[in-house]
N, C-alpha and C positions, 0 to 999 in steps of 0.2 A: 846502711844507705847513706851517700854524701849527700850534699845539698843539691848538686845538679841532677843527680836521679830521682830526689824528691820531686823536684820541680817538673821532671818530665813526666812521672808517673802520676803527679798530681794533675797536670794539663789533661792527660789521657782520661783520668777519671772524671773530669769537669766535662770534657767531651762527650763521653759515654753517657754522662747523665743527663746532659742537654739533648742527646740524641732519643734517649730512651721518652723524655719528657715530650718531646715533638711528636714521636711515634703515637704516644696515648694521648695526644691533644691537650695536654696540660698547658703547654705554652705554644703559641703560634709558630709556624715555620713553614715547613714543606706542604702543609694541609691543604685540601683543595678549598678554595673558598665555599662558604656555605650560600645555597641559592637563595635568592630573594623571595619571601612568602608573598603570596598574592591569592586572590579570589576569582574564580571563574563563576559568572552568573549564567544560570541555565534556565531557560524558559521552556514549558511542556503543558500538557494537559493531563498526564497520567498522574495517578495516585503517588504521593509523595513517599510511600513506604519503600518502595524498591529505590528510590532515588537516594534515601537516606543511607541505606546500606551501601549503596555504591559508592556514594561520598565517602563514607567511613572508610570502605576497602581501599579507595584511592588514595586518601590520606595517609592510610598506614603504608602503602607502597611508596607515595610522594609526600613526605611529611610538610612539605612547603605549599601545597597547593589546597585551598579549601573550595570545595564545591557548594555553590549557593543555589539551590534548586527552588523555582518559583511557579507553583502550580497554578494555571490560568485556566478561566472558563473557556471551554470551546466555543462557545457562541460568541464570545467577543474576543477571542484569541487574535485573530488577523488583524482586526483594527487597533487592538492594545499595541500589537507589535509595530505596526506601521507607525503609529503615533510616537512610540517610544523611539525608534529609530529616526524618525523625524526631527525628535528633539535632542538627539545625541545620547540618549540615556538608554538604549537598548541593552540586551544581554549580549553575553559574549558568543554563547551557543543557543540555537532555537530549532523548533520543529517546523517541519513542513510535509505537506501532503504530496505524492507524486503529481497532482493535478495541479501544482503551484509552481512548477520548477521555472518554467518560461515566464510566468508573472513576475516571479521575485528573483530571478536569476542575478539580476545586477546588485542585488543585496548581498549577494554570498563571497566569501572570500576563499577560492579554492584550496584544496591541500597542498601543502609544499612538499612535493613528492621527493625531492632531493634530500631536504632536511630531515625527513622521516623514514627515507628508504622505503616507500610503498608507492608503488605506481599503479597506472591503469592496468597492466597484466595482472597485479597482484589481486586488483579489486575483481576482475573477471572470474579468477581462480577462487575467489572467496564467497562472493555474494552471487544471488541468482541472476539468470541472464537479463530479465526485463530491467531490473534495477541498472545494471551495468549498461544497458542501452540508453537508460534515461539520464542517469548521472555522470557518463562521461561525455564530455563535450567532444566535437570534432577535432579540437586541439589537444585532447587527451587530458584536459582538466578533470578532477574529481570534485563533485559539488557537494557531496554529503555521503553518509554512512547509514544505510537500512539497517533497522534492527529486527522487525517483524513484516509480513506481508499476509494479506488477506486475499482470498479468493472465492469466486461465487461457486455456489453448489446447489443442489436441488435437495429441498426440504421435502418430506412426504409423510403423509398420515399412514401408518401402517394398518390400522384397522381399516380404512377405505381400500387400501389397495388388497388386503386380505378378502374383503367381500366381493371385489371384483375379479377374484381368483387371478390376481397379478402377483406371481411369486417373487419377483424382484423388481426394483425401480428400475426405469429405463435408462439404459446406458446411451442409446443413440436417439437423434430426433426423430426418426422413423418410428422407433418404439414409444416415445413420448407422445407422439400423436395418436397412435393407437390406444396408449393408455388413457389419454384425455377423453378419449371418444366412450370409453368404457366407464370412466369415473363421473362424467357431467350427467345429471339428472335435470329434467326438464319438466314444466306443467304442460298441460294439455294444448296450450297455445305457444308454445316454445320458450317461455321465459326460463331462464336457469335458474333451478333451485338450490343445487349444489355444483359448485364449479370444479371441474377437472384439473384446471390449473389457473393461477392468477397471473394473466399475461395478456397484453394486447392495447391496453390504454397506459397513459402517461401519469396521471394525476393519482390514481389509487394502486399504482403498481410500484413497491419500494423497490429501488435501484432500477428503474425502468431505463435511466442513461446508460447504466452499467451492462445490463442485459442486452440491449441493442448493440451496444458496443461489442460485447462479446461475440455476437452474431455477425458482425460487420468481420471483425478480425478472423473468425473461423471462416469467412467466404473470401479470405485475401484482401479486404478493403481496410486500408488505413485512413480514418476521417481526415487527418491532417498528415500530409506527407512530410517526413522528417527531413528529406533533402532540399524540396523546394519551399517547403513553408506554405503550400498550397493546399485545398481539401483535395481527397483522394477519392471522393464519391465518384468523381467522372475520369478517373485515371484511365479506365478502359473504355473504350466507345463500343457499346453493345451493336451487335448486327441488328439490322432492321427486323423486327417482329420478335426478338428475343429479348428476354428481360436481363439487364446487367446485374452483376453481383450485389451491389448496393441496394438495388431495387428487390431484389429477390429475397434479401436479408429483412426488409423492412415490411415486405409484404407476409412473409412467415410471421414476423412478430405481430403483426395487426389481424391476422387471420383468426385469431383467437377471441377476437372482440366483434368480428364480422359475422352478423347474423344469418348470413347467405352460405356459410361454410361449415362444413361438417366438424371443423374444429372449434366452433363456436361454443365458449364456455366462460366469458367473463364480460362484465360490462361496467360502465362507470357508476352503476347503483351500490356496488359493493363497496363495503369498506375498504380501507388500505390492506393491502395483501397480507401483510404480518398478522394484523387483526383478524381478517377473514380467516387465516390459517388457523390461528389460536383459537377461534370459536368455531372451528369445523365447518366453515362454509366453502372451503376450498380443500382438494386434496393435495395439491401440490404448489409450492412457490421456490422462488430462488432468492439466496441469502447469502450473507457473509458469518463467520464465527460469531461474530458479536450479536447477531440475532438469535442464535440459539438460547441464550440466556434470556432475552427478551420473551421469547416465545413461553419459555417455562415460566416466567413470573406471571405471564397473562393467563395462562392455563396449565398448572402445575401436574394434571393428571393426563394430559394428552399424551396419545401414543404416537410418537412420530420419532424419526430418524433422518439421516443425512446421506447423501449419494453424491457422486461425482457429477460435475455438470456434463450435460449430454454432448455426444460429439455426432458428428455426419458419420453414417455408415461407411462411406468411401474414404474418410478422412486417413492422409497417410500418417499424420503424427497428431496427438492431441493438443488442443489449444484451450487454455482456461484464461480467464479474466481476472487481474490482479490489481491491488490498490495497496499502498503502503505509506508510511510516515518515515522520515528519515531525519536524522540530525545533521546540522550544518553550522558553521561559523559565520559569524557577521564580518563584515568588511570592516565595522567600527571597532573591532577588538583590539586590544593592546598586546594581547598574548596569543599571536597566531601560532605558534608551533604547538605551544603548550595546549591550546584548546583543541586543535587537531589531534594532537598525541592523546588526548583524554578521550575523543571519540574513536580511535583506533583501540584503545582498551575497552571501551564498552563494546565494540564490535568483536573483540576476542571471543573464542569458542565458549567458554564457561560463562562470562558476562551476557552475551547474547541468549544464552539458552536460559539463563535466571530471568532476564527481561521478559522474554517471550512467555516463559511460563507464568510470570505474575501476571500478565495481561489474558493469559488463556489464547494465545495466538501462536502460529507457526513462525519459526525463525528466519531470519533472512539468509543466513549462513548456508551454503551448498552441504557442507559437512553435518549438518544439523538436522536435515529434513529426514533423515533416517533414523533418527533418535526417537525415543518413546514420549508420545504426548503426554501432558500432565490429564487431559482427559479424553476418554476413549473416542467421543465424536469428531475430534481434532485430527483424526488419522487421516480421513478423507481429505482434508485442507492441506495436510502436510504433504500427501502424495499429489497434489496439485502445483505445488510451489515451482518447481524446475521448469513445468510446461506453461507457466502462466505469462501472460503477454498484457502489455499496456500500449497505450498510443500517446503522444505527447501533446496534452490537453494544453491549450494555449491560455485559457481562462473558463475555469467550470463555471463561473456565475453568468457568463455570456454564451457558453456553449449549449448549457442545459435547456435553455428557453429555445434554441434553434432545433434540438432533437426534440422537446416536447410538441413543438409547432409541427414537426415533420411526421411522428408519431399519429397526433390528433386529425391533423387534416387527411390522412390516409385512412384513419379508423373510422372518420364520421362522412368519409366520401366528399368532402369540400374541395379534394384535390385526387388526381390520380398518384399511384404510388411513383410513378415517373416524375409527374411535377413536384411532389413533396420532397422527393429526393434532390431535384434540380433547384428548387428555392433554397434548400439548405446549402447545397453547394455555392450557391451565389454568395449566401449570407457569410459563411464561414471566410471566403476569398474576399469579401468587401471588409470585413472586421479584422482579418488577422494576416492575410497575404502580405508578404514584404512588397514594397514600392518595386517597380521595374527600373 
């Protein structure tokens, strides 16, 4: 080969060598620039075992992201969060309850739908309807990602139902009333010895607010109208002499603490309903999945089970009451897209199931409610997810006292049912209704 050929072949060889080195990353060239490493701080109150696994799995997929999970005390979580956000040192991602959506909406940075190719329709097709109704705004902004959901169900003492020759727990409210009559025992002077059901008061009925909310929703009453922002208690004007839907629901709830009625089975002298149930002082109570283990811890030998929340016999569709937590992104984050990308990853099928199973709760995804629960008793709660409903609670700390006063004034006869509902209606509008 002459000199010219050597130069040509030598040049080609150098070019090939450089290309190979570029391809294998030995020298920089056409390689994509490496993403800048950063940390996402996540606040919650669940055990950090799941979060450690999630953080490791996410880092394996996205090596440049470190998830720093901070487990907070549930008792001080909200105040800690508000203080941190006020100081500009809050987390990138934090958890809220569905009862805090309105209260803390201004602290949330909505999901960037175009950037992440996930829109309101995708959300509705992925998660249960109640969450979509709450977490998608009128402008189709998405405020958070739910991972689990709890619904109210009926807890019942198997031995007591057997003794009363009740083959199955009541599925309807009509059946529930009949069961309460059979299960309640009295002294000769009419004092309740064993309660048929823990229902009728506010202070010693666990989840009284939620149970009454469920009765309202089953009656077609939304305590706060989503469109107007006003109380829905008087959305319908009942005909003269006919009780309105809200009044009927309240009257039914308090009838179990009314000594003048056949349903009388509960009083303010009982301990809280969960304790009374564990101590076999009441045959039935209403609770959430998280109450199951609490009962077992109080009485490991109690023979009890869970059944679906009762419905009206003429109901066209089942209505269950739900509550849930959701993950969301702070307006203060410097990593908007990456924070929401992480939450969408958490909400994927496999990850949501792992999170729900770790907490012994039903998952929030529609395609998972037909999956096998980690515990048999959870099946009832899985079956209620898709038919669960919520109402847009403006501020639970302010609403619960209104409900408690409504219950107590009707139960102790210091006000008629109509007057109790009317007062609650006015208080809700005074506190929360938008100005005209």
